[in-house]
C-alpha positions as CSV (number, residue, x, y, z in Angstrom):
1,M,61.4,244.5,42.2
2,N,58.3,246.4,40.8
3,D,59.0,249.4,42.6
4,V,61.3,251.9,41.3
5,Y,63.8,252.8,44.0
6,Q,63.2,256.5,45.1
7,P,65.8,259.6,46.0
8,S,66.7,259.7,49.7
9,E,69.9,260.6,51.4
10,D,72.1,258.5,49.9
11,T,70.5,259.4,46.6
12,F,71.1,263.3,47.5
13,L,74.4,262.6,49.2
14,L,75.5,261.0,45.8
15,M,74.5,264.1,43.8
16,D,75.9,266.3,46.0
17,V,79.1,264.8,45.2
18,I,78.6,264.6,41.6
19,K,78.0,268.7,41.4
20,K,81.9,268.6,42.2
21,V,83.1,266.2,39.5
22,P,84.6,267.1,36.6
23,Y,83.2,266.7,33.4
24,V,84.2,263.8,31.6
25,R,83.8,262.1,28.3
26,R,81.7,259.0,29.2
27,A,80.0,257.7,32.5
28,L,78.1,254.7,33.7
29,E,75.3,255.1,35.9
30,V,74.7,251.2,37.7
31,G,71.7,251.2,39.1
32,S,69.8,254.4,37.7
33,G,66.3,253.1,40.0
34,S,64.4,256.8,39.4
35,G,66.6,258.4,37.0
36,A,67.7,261.3,39.6
37,V,71.1,260.5,39.4
38,S,71.2,260.2,35.8
39,V,70.1,263.4,35.0
40,N,73.1,265.2,37.3
41,L,75.2,262.7,35.4
42,A,74.3,263.5,31.9
43,H,75.1,267.1,32.2
44,K,78.5,266.3,33.3
45,T,79.4,264.0,30.2
46,D,79.3,264.0,26.7
47,Y,77.8,260.6,26.6
48,L,76.1,258.8,29.2
49,I,75.1,255.1,29.9
50,A,72.5,254.3,32.8
51,T,71.3,250.9,34.0
52,D,69.5,248.8,36.2
53,I,68.6,244.9,36.2
54,D,64.6,246.3,36.9
55,L,63.1,247.0,33.8
56,N,60.3,249.5,35.8
57,S,63.5,251.4,36.7
58,C,64.8,251.6,33.3
59,H,61.7,253.0,32.5
60,A,61.7,255.4,34.9
61,T,65.0,256.7,33.9
62,L,64.2,256.9,30.4
63,E,61.4,259.1,31.0
64,R,63.5,261.2,33.9
65,L,65.9,261.6,30.8
66,R,63.2,262.7,28.3
67,K,61.4,264.6,30.4
68,H,65.1,267.0,31.2
69,N,66.1,266.7,27.5
70,L,68.5,264.8,28.1
71,R,68.2,261.6,25.5
72,A,70.5,262.8,22.5
73,N,74.1,262.0,25.0
74,T,72.0,258.9,26.9
75,D,71.3,255.6,26.7
76,V,69.5,252.9,29.0
77,V,70.4,249.4,29.5
78,C,68.6,246.9,31.9
79,C,71.6,244.4,32.8
80,D,72.9,243.3,36.2
81,L,75.4,246.0,37.3
82,L,78.1,245.9,34.1
83,S,77.2,242.2,32.7
84,A,76.0,243.8,29.2
85,F,79.6,245.2,28.7
86,R,82.9,244.2,27.8
87,E,85.5,244.3,30.1
88,S,87.3,246.6,27.9
89,S,84.8,249.4,27.5
90,S,86.8,252.5,28.6
91,F,84.4,254.9,31.2
92,D,86.2,257.9,33.0
93,L,83.3,257.8,35.9
94,I,81.6,255.0,37.0
95,V,78.7,255.6,39.8
96,F,76.6,253.1,42.0
97,N,74.3,253.9,44.6
98,P,74.2,250.3,45.8
99,P,71.8,248.3,48.3
100,Y,74.5,248.3,51.3
101,L,72.8,247.2,54.0
102,P,73.7,244.1,55.6
103,D,71.1,240.8,55.8
104,E,71.1,237.5,55.8
105,C,68.2,236.4,53.7
106,L,68.0,239.2,51.3
107,K,64.4,240.0,51.6
108,D,64.6,243.1,49.4
109,V,67.3,243.3,47.2
110,S,67.0,247.3,46.2
111,I,68.4,247.7,50.1
112,F,70.2,244.7,51.1
113,G,73.7,244.1,49.9
114,G,74.2,240.7,51.2
115,K,75.1,239.1,54.5
116,H,77.9,242.0,55.2
117,G,76.1,244.6,53.4
118,V,79.3,244.9,50.4
119,E,78.7,241.7,48.7
120,T,76.7,243.3,45.8
121,S,79.4,246.2,45.9
122,A,82.2,244.4,45.9
123,E,81.1,242.2,42.7
124,F,80.5,245.4,41.5
125,L,84.0,246.3,42.0
126,Q,85.3,243.3,40.6
127,Q,83.1,244.4,37.1
128,A,84.0,248.1,37.4
129,H,87.4,247.9,37.6
130,H,88.0,246.3,33.8
131,A,85.9,249.1,32.5
132,L,87.3,251.8,34.0
133,S,89.7,254.2,31.8
134,H,93.2,254.4,33.2
135,S,92.5,257.5,34.8
136,G,89.0,257.4,35.5
137,S,87.1,257.3,38.8
138,I,84.2,255.2,40.4
139,L,81.7,256.9,43.0
140,L,79.9,254.4,45.6
141,V,78.1,254.7,48.3
142,V,78.6,252.8,51.3
143,S,77.0,252.7,55.2
144,S,79.0,252.4,58.3
145,I,76.8,249.3,59.4
146,S,78.3,247.2,56.5
147,D,81.3,245.4,56.6
148,L,83.4,248.2,55.3
149,G,87.0,246.1,55.9
150,K,86.0,243.5,53.7
151,L,85.1,246.0,50.9
152,W,88.2,247.4,51.3
153,A,90.1,244.1,51.0
154,V,88.5,243.6,47.8
155,A,89.5,247.1,46.6
156,S,93.1,246.9,47.6
157,K,93.3,243.3,45.6
158,L,92.1,244.9,42.4
159,K,94.7,247.4,43.1
160,L,91.8,250.1,43.8
161,N,92.8,253.1,46.3
162,H,90.0,254.5,48.0
163,K,89.5,258.1,49.6
164,I,86.3,259.2,51.2
165,L,84.8,262.1,49.3
166,K,81.7,263.1,51.7
167,S,79.7,261.4,54.6
168,V,76.3,262.3,56.1
169,K,75.3,261.0,59.8
170,L,71.9,259.3,59.6
171,F,70.3,258.4,63.0
172,F,71.4,254.9,62.9
173,E,74.4,254.8,60.3
174,E,76.8,257.1,58.5
175,I,76.7,256.9,54.8
176,S,79.5,257.8,52.5
177,V,80.6,258.5,48.8
178,V,84.1,256.6,48.2
179,E,86.0,257.1,45.3
180,F,88.1,254.8,44.0
181,K,90.9,255.1,41.5
182,K,93.2,253.0,40.0
183,G,96.7,252.6,41.7
184,V,99.6,254.0,40.1
């Protein structure tokens, strides 16, 4: 995992959605990659934590935040998903542009999210719903070529409502940003 995930169509779609979210007290980005999304999120929150499982990505995120003079209200943590956080953490916004393409042998974990494309996202939701404030939101990038039925089933078991906020059609798939909120 020496290569840092560079911004692409999915990153730009997520950043478009983030521009429209309300200002929050505490935000978390999982899988920060190059730090492009973190820079946008830092302008929408009092405090941001950016995480990535790859140390090179953490360094890239840290450098990008420094370059934009955004270190005063940000921290960068190297960990797998939300493994470094207590279940009782309380984030108002949790954002993840996961690996979401289906693949049986997981050659590149930066883009392949498991056999059905949603295994990484499902594990993320199971961890994130514990760390989400009662009125908070989770923003997750998904692909139409993944088995979204499996992801919706996980969300339902966790009592997370979901809605698609924005989509873009690419040549072989449609990618969307989905918002998850705790059910009332």
